[in-house]
C-alpha positions in Angstrom: 9.1 13.5 -31.6 10.0 10.1 -33.3 8.5 8.1 -30.5 5.4 10.1 -30.5 5.1 9.6 -34.3 5.7 5.8 -33.9 3.1 5.5 -31.2 0.5 7.2 -33.3 1.3 5.0 -36.1 1.1 1.9 -33.9 -2.2 2.8 -32.5 -3.7 3.8 -35.8 -2.9 0.2 -37.2 -3.9 -1.6 -34.0 -7.1 -3.8 -34.6 -7.6 -4.6 -30.8 -6.5 -2.0 -28.3 -7.6 -4.1 -25.3 -5.4 -7.2 -26.4 -2.5 -4.8 -27.2 -2.5 -3.4 -23.5 -3.5 -6.8 -21.8 0.0 -7.7 -20.4 0.6 -4.2 -19.1 -2.7 -4.2 -17.3 -2.0 -7.5 -15.8 1.4 -6.4 -14.7 -0.2 -3.4 -13.1 -2.6 -5.4 -11.1 0.1 -7.9 -10.1 2.0 -5.1 -8.6 -0.8 -4.5 -6.0 -1.0 -8.3 -5.3 2.8 -8.3 -4.7 2.5 -5.4 -2.4 -0.2 -7.0 -0.2 1.0 -10.6 -0.1 4.6 -10.9 -1.3 5.0 -14.3 -0.1 1.7 -15.7 -1.3 0.4 -16.6 2.2 -3.2 -15.4 1.7 -6.0 -17.2 -0.3 -6.3 -15.9 -3.9 -9.7 -14.5 -3.0 -8.3 -12.5 0.0 -5.3 -11.4 -1.9 -7.6 -10.0 -4.6 -9.7 -8.1 -2.1 -6.7 -6.5 -0.5 -5.0 -5.7 -3.9 -8.2 -4.0 -4.8 -8.1 -1.8 -1.6 -4.3 -1.1 -2.2 -5.2 0.0 -5.8 -7.9 2.2 -4.4 -5.6 3.7 -1.9 -3.0 4.3 -4.7 -5.4 6.3 -6.8 -6.9 8.1 -3.9 -3.3 9.2 -2.9 -2.8 10.4 -6.5 -6.0 12.3 -6.4 -5.0 13.9 -3.1 -1.7 15.1 -4.4 -3.3 16.4 -7.6 -5.9 18.3 -5.6 -3.1 19.8 -3.5 -1.0 20.8 -6.5 -4.1 22.5 -8.1 -4.8 24.4 -4.7 -1.2 25.5 -4.8 -1.2 26.7 -8.2 -4.6 28.5 -7.6 -3.1 30.1 -4.4 -0.1 31.3 -6.2 -2.1 33.0 -9.0 -4.2 34.8 -6.6 -1.2 36.6 -5.2 
């Protein structure tokens, strides 16, 4: 409860939300670059393209899992 209160207070006083979350967004994107090219053998352009595909696959996987969970819940309610 305290953490939630602190978070709400922080965001209510934050003048630039994008700047506040910039480091987290960069780290999230770097994760995919590290996944596709851990040794940095690819060109920056190719690494970025592959990282983009890896990120799309990540979100597609999450979407699939969510869809299955909803279908499972719906099926158990029909019984």
